[in-house]
C-alpha positions in Angstrom: 16.5 -13.5 -6.1 17.9 -10.9 -3.6 16.6 -10.7 0.0 14.6 -7.6 -0.9 13.1 -9.3 -3.9 12.1 -12.3 -1.8 10.5 -10.0 0.8 8.6 -8.1 -2.0 7.5 -11.4 -3.5 6.2 -12.6 -0.1 4.3 -9.3 0.4 2.8 -9.3 -3.0 1.6 -12.9 -2.7 0.2 -12.5 0.9 -1.9 -9.4 0.5 -5.2 -8.9 -1.5 -4.6 -5.2 -2.0 -1.0 -4.0 -1.6 0.3 -0.5 -2.2 4.0 0.3 -2.3 4.1 4.0 -1.5 5.9 6.9 0.1 4.4 7.2 3.6 1.3 5.3 4.6 -2.4 5.4 4.1 -2.9 7.9 7.0 0.1 10.1 6.1 1.1 9.9 2.4 4.6 11.5 1.9 4.1 12.5 -1.8 1.3 13.7 -4.0 1.2 10.6 -6.1 0.9 8.3 -3.1 -1.8 10.5 -1.7 -3.7 10.3 -5.0 -3.4 6.5 -5.0 -5.0 6.3 -1.6 -7.8 8.7 -2.6 -8.5 6.6 -5.8 -8.8 3.4 -3.6 -11.1 5.2 -1.2 -13.2 6.4 -4.2 -13.5 2.8 -5.3 -15.0 1.9 -1.9 -11.9 0.3 -0.5 -11.4 0.9 3.2 -7.8 2.2 3.7 -7.4 -0.1 6.7 -8.0 -3.1 4.3 -5.0 -1.9 2.1 -1.6 -3.2 3.0 0.9 -0.4 2.5 4.6 -0.6 2.4 6.5 2.7 3.0 9.4 2.5 0.6 11.1 5.4 2.4 11.7 3.0 5.4 13.7 0.5 3.3 16.1 1.4 0.5 16.3 -2.3 -0.6 12.5 -2.4 -1.1 12.5 1.1 -2.7 14.9 0.0 -5.4 13.8 -3.6 -5.5 10.2 -2.9 -6.2 11.1 -1.1 -9.4 13.0 -4.1 -10.6 10.4 -6.6 -9.4 7.6 -4.9 -11.4 9.8 -3.5 -14.1 8.1 -0.2 -13.4 10.2 2.9 -12.6 7.9 4.9 -10.3 6.2 4.6 -6.9 3.4 4.2 -5.9 2.7 0.7 -7.2 -0.6 -1.1 -6.7 -0.9 -4.9 -6.6 -4.3 -6.7 -6.4 -4.3 -10.4 -5.5 -0.7 -10.7 -6.6 -1.1 -8.9 -9.9 0.7 -5.7 -10.7 -1.9 -3.0 -11.6 0.3 0.1 -12.1 1.0 3.5 -10.6 -1.3 6.4 -9.7 -1.7 7.5 -13.4 -2.8 4.0 -14.4 -5.0 3.8 -11.4 -6.7 7.0 -12.3 -7.3 5.9 -15.9 -8.7 2.6 -14.7 -10.9 4.3 -12.1 -12.3 6.7 -14.7 -13.2 3.8 -17.0 -14.6 1.7 -14.2 -12.0 -1.0 -14.7 -10.3 -0.5 -11.3 -13.6 -1.0 -9.4 -14.0 -4.3 -11.2 -10.5 -5.4 -10.4 -11.0 -4.5 -6.8 -14.4 -6.1 -6.7 -15.7 -3.0 -5.1 -18.5 -0.7 -5.9 -18.1 3.1 -6.3 -18.5 5.0 -3.0 
């Protein structure tokens, strides 16, 4: 496992709600990352409770996360160590109510 993969694995295992994104919760740097934050807010998750990793700050993590999850796009959401998906999957799960259950949150 590469250094980046080890750092990713440590992050995933040490955070309840982890979002690999472009930018951060206060300043998303792409529309999909912004949408992911809005979906989490709509689920009643406080953005301060979300651990975010700005993939633009670290090329190793930016590439490594795609290999780690076997998922080609960013953002990527992990809840309690489990890969959930990107913003499209998050939206589908939110609309069905499944994401709220996974997060253990109630709708805002």
